[in-house]
N, C-alpha and C positions, 0 to 999 in steps of 0.2 A: 670673280668672271660674271661679265654679263653678256646676254645675245639681245641686240637692239635692232629693230627695223631700220635699214639701212636705204634701200632704195627699190624701185619698181622696175620692170623691164617691159617695154613694149616692143614688139619684132614686128619687122616689116620687110617687104621684097627688095627695097633700097630706101636710104636715108630721104631723099627729096620727096618721094610720095607719102614717107611716114611722117613727115614733119608737116606736109600740107594737109594731111588728115588729122594730126593733133592740133595743128594751128586753127583748122576750122571748128574744133570742138572746144578747145581751151582758150583760144583768143590771143595767144601769145607766140611769138617765135621761141625757137630752142636756141641754147647756145652751142657753139664749136666742142666737140670732144676730142676724138682722135684715132688713131690706129691700135689695134689690138695685134701686133707684130707676130706672126707665125700663128696665129688664131684665125686669120682669115675674116676678120669682122673689124667693123669701125661703128662709131655711135656719136649721138649728139644728145645734150643733158638739159634738163629743167629743174630749178631748185623747186622744192615743195614746202619748204619751211619746217622748223624744229630739227633741223639735221637730216633730212631726208631729200630725196631727189628722184627725179624719174630719168630712166636711160631709154633711148630710142637705139636699137640695135638694127644691123643689117650687115649682110655679106659685104664685103669691101672687094669690088672688082678689081681693084689696083693690085691686090696681093695674090700669089699663086694659091691654089687650093690647098689647104692645111693637111699635114699628115694625118691628123685626127679629125673627125666630124667636129664640126663648127658648133659651138655652144648653144644652148637654148633651143634643140632640135632643128637650127636652121636648115640643114641638109636632109630633114626627114620628109618623106615625099607627103605625107599627110598633113605635115605644119606647112610645107609650101605651098599647098593647095588651099589652106585656110588663108594664107597670108595672100595670095592672089585675089581672094575676096576682099580682104582689107587687113589693116595692120591689127595685131593680137596683144592684149595684156597677157603675158606668158609665164612671168615668174616673179619671184621676189628674193632679195638678199638681205641677209642680217650680219650686221659686224660684231665682232667680238674683240675683246682686248687681251684674250688669251686662247689662243686657237687649241692648242693641246686640250686644255680644261674642257671647251666648249664641246669639242669632238667627243671627248669622253662620256659628256652628259646625253649625248642625243640617244634616241631610241630608232634612229635609221642611219644610213650610208650616205654622207653628202659628198663623197669623193675624196681624192687625195689633194692636200693643199699644195699649190705651185707658184712660185714668185713672179711677179709681173712687174713691169716698169712702163711708165710713159712720162718723160721729161722729169720733172723731180718728184714725181709720185712713185710710190712704191707700196705694193701690197701683196698679199697671199689671197688665194682663192681656191676653194675646192673645185675640182674638176672631176666630173663624172664620167664613167666611162660611155662612149659612144655619142657624146654631146647630149645626154638626156640629163635634165636636172633631176632632183630627187622627186620621186612620186609624179613625174611628167610635169613638174613646176609647182605642185601645190604644197610642197615642203621647201623651206628656204635653204638655199646655198649659202654657206659661211664665207664671210671675207674678213680680213683683218688688215687694217690699213696701218702701215709702218712709216706713218708721218705724224706730225703735231696735229693736233685738232684744228688749227687754223688753216691747214692746207687740205682738209677733208673736201672733197669736191662740192659738197653743199655747203662749205663755208666760202669757196672761192666764185660759187656761181651768182650772177646778179639776181635780185628780187623781181620776179616778173609778175607777182601778184598772183600766183596759183597756191592754193594750199590744200593738201590732202587733208581730209577730213574723216574718211572711214576705209576700212579696208576689209574685204570678206573673201574668205576660202571656202569653196563648196567641195565636198567630196565624200567618199566612204568613209564610214566609221572607223575601219582600220587604218586609213591616213590620217584621219582628226586625232584618234589616240596616242599617234605617234609625235603630234607636233610638240615643239620647244616651248619652253617659258621664254615668251619674248618682252621684252622691254619696249613700249612703243607710245609715242606722243598722241597718238590716235586710236580708237577702238579697233581691234582686229576681232572680227566674228568668223568663227567656225562652225559652218552648217553642214549636216549630214545630207547628202544629197545623191540622187543617182545620176545627175547631170553634172559632172564635175567642172570646177572652172573658179576664176578670179573675177572680182569687180572691185574697182576703187572710185571713191566719191571725192570730188574737189569743190572748193569755191573758187571760181575764176572771175575773171573782168566780165564774163558774159553769165555769171550766174552759177547755179549748182550744176554739175556736170558728173556722169557716172560713166566709166568706161568698164567694158566687160559685161 
């Protein structure tokens, strides 16, 4: 059983302004993603190399409001106020090849796995109560892709020349002590801090860029 860094999540008030914000910083366009039917969200994607990618997510105005709060705190008033100022790096997900074993190994509760589909994609993702990710985004949500490796989103996305080079999680010691053992192609720094948050560094066509 492995727990591997899968993708980073940037949230925005809408996909258009979110992509414009990312394109200004990273220098490349994003690829079309799709809708999360019944979840009230949609996304765009960007390959980051080494089996990882970035997901830009926002509320989908073409869908009715979901029965449960949208993921990544998109319906939380405090998060909405933050997103009105600018898009935010809000969370990260880790994939596993054995969801049951991975869940049993964790020192925190990431939510209940639910099945999701989009076209040929099949996956299970842990959905937390109230749309709040673990530790408000500082501990990873687990996902299991039930497709061959060559059908993973990162394998299907075009290479836009952006590479993730470092990822940092800042939070209270009580959060850091519960972190899982993550296999990652880039360094993951866990820093004790009274100012919780995430940051990610990239090599891009415009040079080195840090978000968060």
